[in-house]
N, C-alpha and C positions, 0 to 999 in steps of 0.2 A: 319377900322380895312380889308377892303378889301385889301388895301395895303401889309399889313403881309401877307397875306396869297398868293396874285403874289410872293411875294419875297420868301417865305418858298416854293413854288413850284420850282421857278426860283434856290433856291440852291439845292434843292432835285434833279431836274433835270440835273443839272453840276455834280453832284457827280454820277448820275447813269452814264454822259457821261464819266466821268473820271474812273471811274469803268471798264466799256466797255473796253476803250481805254487801261487800264495797264493788259488786259488779251490777248490784240491783237495779241502776239505773236512777237512784235517789241523789240529788245533787242539792247544794245551798244556792237560794236565787239569789243575784246582785253578787256573786261570785266573779272576780274578772274585773278587768276592764275594758270598756267599749272604746278606746282612744286609737282613732286610726294614723296610722302613724305619719301619714302624708300631711296631715293638720301641724303645722308647725305654727303657724300666726294667726289669732284670732281675735274677729271686732266684736265689740261689744257696743253697738250706736246706745245712747240715753234711749231707755225704754220711754215709749208711749205711755200717758197717764192720763186715764180716763175716770179716775176717782177724783180728781178734783183738791186733792190734799195737796198744797202747793209745797217743791221741794222735795215730796216722796220720791219723785223720778230719777233725781239725780241722786240722791242717798241710795237706793236700793242697785243705782246704773256702777256709782262706785265700790260698793261693798262686794259686788258680784267680780268685777275686776282684780278688785284687791284680793278676792279669793282666789280666782284662777291662777295672777301670780304669784300667789301664797304655794299652790300647787308645783310652781317650777316645769309646767309639761311644753309651757306655749310663749310664747312672746304677744301680747295682750294691748289692744290698741283700742280706744275710743272713737271708732270707725270702722267702715263696712268696705270701703276700698283697700285692694292689695292685701288680702287676708284669703286664709284657703279656709275658715269657716267662719260663722257668725253666730252669735247667742241675742236672737231680740227677745226682746220682752212688752208686754202692754198689761200695763198695774188696771187693773177691770174696779177692783172696789178698794174703799179704804174704810173700815168700821172699827168703831171704839164704843163697848158697852159695858154696862157696871154688872160686875160679876158678883159682889160681895158688898153688905150693906153694915153700915153701925147703926146703934139708938141708942139715943140716952132718954130716953123716955117718953119726951113728946115729940121728938122728930127723928126719921130715920134718914138715912144719907149715905150714898156711896160710899163705901171704903176701897174698894178694889175694882181697878176696869181689865179688861182684855182687847188690844187691838190685833184687827187681822186684818190681812191683805193678801189677797186674791188675783193671779196674775195669768196671763197666758205666755206662757214661753216657748222657743223654735231655736232649737240647737241645730245648726244644719250645715253641710260642709258644701261650698259655693259651687254651683252648677248641677248639684243632685237632687234628683227630681223630689225624693223622702227624706224627710229632716234625719238625722243621728239621734234626736230624743224630740219628745217634745211635750206639751203639756195644757190641756185647755183649761185647767184651774187647779194651778200649782197656788197652796195655801200655805201662810205661818201666822200662826198666833204666838203672841208673847202679854206677859200679862203684868201690872202693876199695881204698887199700894197706892193712894191717895191721901195726902198729908191734909192733917187740920187746914194747914195754911192755903188758904185758898190761889195763892200765887204761886204757889209751889208745884202745882199744878202742871205747868207748861215744863216747867223743870224735869218736871218727873216722863212730861210726856218724852221731852227729848232724849232723855236717857233710855227710855222705851222704843224711841226709834232706831237708837244705835243700836239696841240691842235684838230687835225684830230686823234690822238691815242685816246684822250679822249671820243670824239663824237663817233670813233668809238667803243669804249667798252661801252659807256652807252647806245647807241641804239642799240646795237647787244643785250647786256643784258636784256633790256626791252622787245625786241622782243621774245626772247628764254624763261624768263621766265614769262611775263603778259598776255600773248596767244595774240598778235598782229601781 
């Protein structure tokens, strides 16, 4: 009988401790959705490109539109007229850098590269003074192998662009809509 009482007291003590901890003010950062229910139509005009990489503005804008549509919360268009909010972007940098090397004894060459894109993004409700979400240096990086065939580099670069664009859009939309 004493063991049963001790177990009951221990269980009650644990419940009290858990109840106290639940009200301590700790919570997960990024929990919740920051979508304003009045926003039904979002405009994503073509991103400005300061990087000089031809076609990158179209690729990233298209991927962001696709990701927003995939979320299913909004009607998304590539214009800024007649919308409730806009996502405006400016691509600041596009860098390719070797990050892995191979050697055959006499020469060393790059065998892996990283592509990094940095952009300025503003997600703003039309007519509001403050943005809903903004980043002065939103950055995404993607890595790829370099083939021994020099002609395959450009094929790999295009594949890397696709992966980079998808990662850019996925991370951006998550940051904008999920309070991260």
